[in-house]
Short mmCIF file of the C-alpha atoms (twelve columns), coordinates in Angstrom:
data_MODEL
# 
_entry.id   MODEL 
# 
loop_
_atom_site.group_PDB 
_atom_site.id 
_atom_site.type_symbol 
_atom_site.label_atom_id 
_atom_site.label_alt_id 
_atom_site.label_comp_id 
_atom_site.label_asym_id 
_atom_site.label_seq_id 
_atom_site.Cartn_x 
_atom_site.Cartn_y 
_atom_site.Cartn_z 
_atom_site.pdbx_PDB_model_num 
ATOM 1   C CA . UNK A 1   -19.539 20.586  6.156   1 
ATOM 2   C CA . UNK A 2   -19.465 17.777  8.675   1 
ATOM 3   C CA . UNK A 3   -17.036 15.090  9.748   1 
ATOM 4   C CA . UNK A 4   -17.756 11.700  11.206  1 
ATOM 5   C CA . UNK A 5   -15.992 8.502   12.108  1 
ATOM 6   C CA . UNK A 6   -17.584 5.314   10.860  1 
ATOM 7   C CA . UNK A 7   -16.646 1.953   9.420   1 
ATOM 8   C CA . UNK A 8   -16.354 1.553   5.666   1 
ATOM 9   C CA . UNK A 9   -18.971 -1.170  5.809   1 
ATOM 10  C CA . UNK A 10  -21.537 0.868   7.736   1 
ATOM 11  C CA . UNK A 11  -20.858 4.550   7.081   1 
ATOM 12  C CA . UNK A 12  -24.198 6.053   8.049   1 
ATOM 13  C CA . UNK A 13  -24.067 8.131   4.860   1 
ATOM 14  C CA . UNK A 14  -27.371 8.887   3.173   1 
ATOM 15  C CA . UNK A 15  -28.345 6.526   0.329   1 
ATOM 16  C CA . UNK A 16  -27.614 7.651   -3.229  1 
ATOM 17  C CA . UNK A 17  -25.730 10.749  -2.036  1 
ATOM 18  C CA . UNK A 18  -22.100 10.214  -3.045  1 
ATOM 19  C CA . UNK A 19  -20.447 10.743  -6.453  1 
ATOM 20  C CA . UNK A 20  -16.995 9.364   -5.643  1 
ATOM 21  C CA . UNK A 21  -15.616 6.926   -3.097  1 
ATOM 22  C CA . UNK A 22  -11.868 6.437   -2.829  1 
ATOM 23  C CA . UNK A 23  -9.883  3.943   -0.808  1 
ATOM 24  C CA . UNK A 24  -6.102  4.295   -0.576  1 
ATOM 25  C CA . UNK A 25  -3.960  1.406   0.708   1 
ATOM 26  C CA . UNK A 26  -6.690  0.132   3.037   1 
ATOM 27  C CA . UNK A 27  -9.106  -1.987  1.020   1 
ATOM 28  C CA . UNK A 28  -7.441  -5.228  2.116   1 
ATOM 29  C CA . UNK A 29  -8.635  -4.573  5.678   1 
ATOM 30  C CA . UNK A 30  -12.316 -4.284  4.701   1 
ATOM 31  C CA . UNK A 31  -15.067 -6.880  4.802   1 
ATOM 32  C CA . UNK A 32  -15.356 -6.782  1.008   1 
ATOM 33  C CA . UNK A 33  -18.929 -8.061  0.693   1 
ATOM 34  C CA . UNK A 34  -20.251 -5.685  3.374   1 
ATOM 35  C CA . UNK A 35  -18.311 -2.791  1.832   1 
ATOM 36  C CA . UNK A 36  -19.717 -3.521  -1.640  1 
ATOM 37  C CA . UNK A 37  -23.225 -3.447  -0.170  1 
ATOM 38  C CA . UNK A 38  -22.512 -0.089  1.508   1 
ATOM 39  C CA . UNK A 39  -21.034 1.340   -1.712  1 
ATOM 40  C CA . UNK A 40  -24.119 0.225   -3.624  1 
ATOM 41  C CA . UNK A 41  -26.272 1.998   -1.054  1 
ATOM 42  C CA . UNK A 42  -24.482 5.346   -0.770  1 
ATOM 43  C CA . UNK A 43  -23.140 5.780   -4.317  1 
ATOM 44  C CA . UNK A 44  -25.329 7.624   -6.817  1 
ATOM 45  C CA . UNK A 45  -26.090 5.987   -10.156 1 
ATOM 46  C CA . UNK A 46  -23.093 6.748   -12.346 1 
ATOM 47  C CA . UNK A 47  -20.930 7.297   -9.251  1 
ATOM 48  C CA . UNK A 48  -17.406 5.935   -9.102  1 
ATOM 49  C CA . UNK A 49  -15.475 3.779   -6.653  1 
ATOM 50  C CA . UNK A 50  -11.684 3.958   -6.969  1 
ATOM 51  C CA . UNK A 51  -9.328  1.848   -4.883  1 
ATOM 52  C CA . UNK A 52  -5.579  1.784   -5.075  1 
ATOM 53  C CA . UNK A 53  -2.605  0.250   -3.419  1 
ATOM 54  C CA . UNK A 54  1.142   0.241   -3.812  1 
ATOM 55  C CA . UNK A 55  3.638   -2.497  -3.271  1 
ATOM 56  C CA . UNK A 56  7.406   -2.527  -3.021  1 
ATOM 57  C CA . UNK A 57  9.414   0.554   -3.750  1 
ATOM 58  C CA . UNK A 58  12.198  0.687   -6.296  1 
ATOM 59  C CA . UNK A 59  15.348  2.768   -5.910  1 
ATOM 60  C CA . UNK A 60  16.363  4.461   -9.140  1 
ATOM 61  C CA . UNK A 61  19.872  5.245   -10.357 1 
ATOM 62  C CA . UNK A 62  23.326  4.003   -9.432  1 
ATOM 63  C CA . UNK A 63  23.275  0.776   -7.407  1 
ATOM 64  C CA . UNK A 64  19.471  0.928   -7.311  1 
ATOM 65  C CA . UNK A 65  19.145  -2.742  -8.261  1 
ATOM 66  C CA . UNK A 66  21.507  -3.827  -5.469  1 
ATOM 67  C CA . UNK A 67  19.514  -1.789  -2.944  1 
ATOM 68  C CA . UNK A 68  16.235  -3.168  -4.337  1 
ATOM 69  C CA . UNK A 69  17.592  -6.712  -4.049  1 
ATOM 70  C CA . UNK A 70  18.413  -6.132  -0.369  1 
ATOM 71  C CA . UNK A 71  14.987  -4.626  0.337   1 
ATOM 72  C CA . UNK A 72  13.271  -7.449  -1.574  1 
ATOM 73  C CA . UNK A 73  15.236  -9.980  0.491   1 
ATOM 74  C CA . UNK A 74  14.048  -8.268  3.682   1 
ATOM 75  C CA . UNK A 75  10.463  -8.193  2.405   1 
ATOM 76  C CA . UNK A 76  10.210  -11.722 1.000   1 
ATOM 77  C CA . UNK A 77  12.698  -13.806 2.980   1 
ATOM 78  C CA . UNK A 78  13.508  -12.227 6.335   1 
ATOM 79  C CA . UNK A 79  9.936   -11.063 6.969   1 
ATOM 80  C CA . UNK A 80  8.249   -14.101 5.409   1 
ATOM 81  C CA . UNK A 81  5.628   -15.365 7.825   1 
ATOM 82  C CA . UNK A 82  5.402   -12.035 9.628   1 
ATOM 83  C CA . UNK A 83  3.083   -10.312 7.140   1 
ATOM 84  C CA . UNK A 84  -0.683  -10.378 7.828   1 
ATOM 85  C CA . UNK A 85  -2.655  -12.603 5.435   1 
ATOM 86  C CA . UNK A 86  -4.411  -9.556  3.976   1 
ATOM 87  C CA . UNK A 87  -1.073  -8.410  2.531   1 
ATOM 88  C CA . UNK A 88  -1.560  -10.935 -0.299  1 
ATOM 89  C CA . UNK A 89  -4.284  -8.672  -1.739  1 
ATOM 90  C CA . UNK A 90  -1.781  -5.802  -1.887  1 
ATOM 91  C CA . UNK A 91  0.834   -7.995  -3.536  1 
ATOM 92  C CA . UNK A 92  -1.584  -8.804  -6.357  1 
ATOM 93  C CA . UNK A 93  -2.589  -5.161  -6.745  1 
ATOM 94  C CA . UNK A 94  -6.157  -6.065  -5.756  1 
ATOM 95  C CA . UNK A 95  -6.486  -7.712  -9.197  1 
ATOM 96  C CA . UNK A 96  -8.626  -10.588 -7.920  1 
ATOM 97  C CA . UNK A 97  -11.210 -8.342  -6.252  1 
ATOM 98  C CA . UNK A 98  -14.631 -8.733  -7.854  1 
ATOM 99  C CA . UNK A 99  -17.286 -6.116  -7.191  1 
ATOM 100 C CA . UNK A 100 -20.846 -5.917  -8.567  1 
ATOM 101 C CA . UNK A 101 -20.216 -2.760  -10.604 1 
ATOM 102 C CA . UNK A 102 -18.977 -1.948  -14.088 1 
ATOM 103 C CA . UNK A 103 -15.186 -1.856  -14.063 1 
ATOM 104 C CA . UNK A 104 -13.479 1.033   -15.844 1 
ATOM 105 C CA . UNK A 105 -9.961  1.041   -17.234 1 
ATOM 106 C CA . UNK A 106 -7.606  3.019   -15.018 1 
ATOM 107 C CA . UNK A 107 -4.485  4.818   -16.204 1 
ATOM 108 C CA . UNK A 108 -1.037  3.720   -15.058 1 
ATOM 109 C CA . UNK A 109 0.387   5.769   -12.196 1 
ATOM 110 C CA . UNK A 110 3.273   5.589   -9.799  1 
ATOM 111 C CA . UNK A 111 4.291   7.504   -6.705  1 
ATOM 112 C CA . UNK A 112 7.758   8.944   -6.358  1 
ATOM 113 C CA . UNK A 113 9.868   10.734  -3.783  1 
ATOM 114 C CA . UNK A 114 13.453  11.859  -3.280  1 
ATOM 115 C CA . UNK A 115 14.649  10.089  -0.135  1 
ATOM 116 C CA . UNK A 116 17.830  9.733   1.851   1 
ATOM 117 C CA . UNK A 117 18.877  6.461   3.476   1 
ATOM 118 C CA . UNK A 118 17.407  7.457   6.880   1 
ATOM 119 C CA . UNK A 119 14.085  8.203   5.150   1 
ATOM 120 C CA . UNK A 120 14.074  4.768   3.474   1 
ATOM 121 C CA . UNK A 121 14.841  2.967   6.726   1 
ATOM 122 C CA . UNK A 122 12.279  5.086   8.560   1 
ATOM 123 C CA . UNK A 123 9.669   3.992   6.031   1 
ATOM 124 C CA . UNK A 124 10.693  0.327   6.251   1 
ATOM 125 C CA . UNK A 125 10.348  0.525   10.036  1 
ATOM 126 C CA . UNK A 126 6.635   1.303   9.533   1 
ATOM 127 C CA . UNK A 127 6.043   -2.078  7.891   1 
ATOM 128 C CA . UNK A 128 3.766   -4.198  10.068  1 
ATOM 129 C CA . UNK A 129 5.915   -7.279  9.448   1 
ATOM 130 C CA . UNK A 130 9.076   -5.444  10.578  1 
ATOM 131 C CA . UNK A 131 7.352   -4.453  13.804  1 
ATOM 132 C CA . UNK A 132 6.048   -7.979  14.372  1 
ATOM 133 C CA . UNK A 133 9.503   -9.446  13.641  1 
ATOM 134 C CA . UNK A 134 11.099  -7.123  16.193  1 
ATOM 135 C CA . UNK A 135 8.459   -7.992  18.812  1 
ATOM 136 C CA . UNK A 136 8.819   -11.739 18.285  1 
ATOM 137 C CA . UNK A 137 12.547  -12.078 17.510  1 
ATOM 138 C CA . UNK A 138 13.864  -9.149  19.518  1 
ATOM 139 C CA . UNK A 139 15.925  -7.707  16.675  1 
ATOM 140 C CA . UNK A 140 15.043  -4.853  14.342  1 
ATOM 141 C CA . UNK A 141 15.321  -6.371  10.838  1 
ATOM 142 C CA . UNK A 142 15.576  -2.937  9.241   1 
ATOM 143 C CA . UNK A 143 18.764  -2.216  11.198  1 
ATOM 144 C CA . UNK A 144 20.216  -5.411  9.718   1 
ATOM 145 C CA . UNK A 145 19.260  -4.148  6.253   1 
ATOM 146 C CA . UNK A 146 20.691  -0.700  6.976   1 
ATOM 147 C CA . UNK A 147 24.044  -2.300  7.756   1 
ATOM 148 C CA . UNK A 148 23.862  -4.147  4.425   1 
ATOM 149 C CA . UNK A 149 22.904  -1.251  2.173   1 
ATOM 150 C CA . UNK A 150 24.718  1.674   3.813   1 
ATOM 151 C CA . UNK A 151 27.906  0.809   1.909   1 
ATOM 152 C CA . UNK A 152 25.963  0.564   -1.360  1 
ATOM 153 C CA . UNK A 153 24.013  3.781   -0.765  1 
ATOM 154 C CA . UNK A 154 26.954  6.046   -0.053  1 
ATOM 155 C CA . UNK A 155 26.614  9.055   2.245   1 
ATOM 156 C CA . UNK A 156 23.330  8.645   4.151   1 
ATOM 157 C CA . UNK A 157 22.132  12.163  3.330   1 
ATOM 158 C CA . UNK A 158 22.418  11.574  -0.421  1 
ATOM 159 C CA . UNK A 159 18.906  11.433  -1.858  1 
ATOM 160 C CA . UNK A 160 17.737  9.034   -4.530  1 
ATOM 161 C CA . UNK A 161 14.587  8.826   -6.588  1 
ATOM 162 C CA . UNK A 162 12.231  6.211   -5.144  1 
ATOM 163 C CA . UNK A 163 9.242   4.887   -7.088  1 
ATOM 164 C CA . UNK A 164 6.264   2.774   -6.114  1 
ATOM 165 C CA . UNK A 165 3.937   1.329   -8.737  1 
ATOM 166 C CA . UNK A 166 0.290   2.077   -8.019  1 
ATOM 167 C CA . UNK A 167 -2.340  -0.548  -8.693  1 
ATOM 168 C CA . UNK A 168 -5.649  1.163   -9.345  1 
ATOM 169 C CA . UNK A 169 -9.067  -0.402  -9.788  1 
ATOM 170 C CA . UNK A 170 -12.085 1.736   -10.725 1 
ATOM 171 C CA . UNK A 171 -15.786 0.836   -10.925 1 
ATOM 172 C CA . UNK A 172 -18.914 2.730   -11.822 1 
ATOM 173 C CA . UNK A 173 -22.366 2.136   -10.422 1 
# 
């Protein structure tokens, strides 16, 4: 077994040697044309490329909609203009990506976790737009949201089911 670090567009992997290539929540950062050329080179005939992404989470259960509305307001209004342009590909679930391979139908999946309020806010603080907002405005927008939803959430240590829809695209060479 060996490990290497390389770009997705120029992996250095032997031609026609790979059965499966997966990309999780990163495809929007790639040079798509160069990546497609690399996939065509390294993937065996009949090999599969699977890419997936997830978008906004959804809080399940009591007051979930009110919490979702607050998070959606943060995402779409407060942080508008702070997201990188590539984020638009995530928002569409990569649906507009065209690759020169046969597309296969993918099943519907979602991710889920049981999270407390500090875990939710910790996750939201990883958003690139939240970090950029704080750098440029000098205020942490997630702390503003925390103030808004803490009364809706209840005790911070209470956990709630969180779901993210996965958008999956699969192709075969």
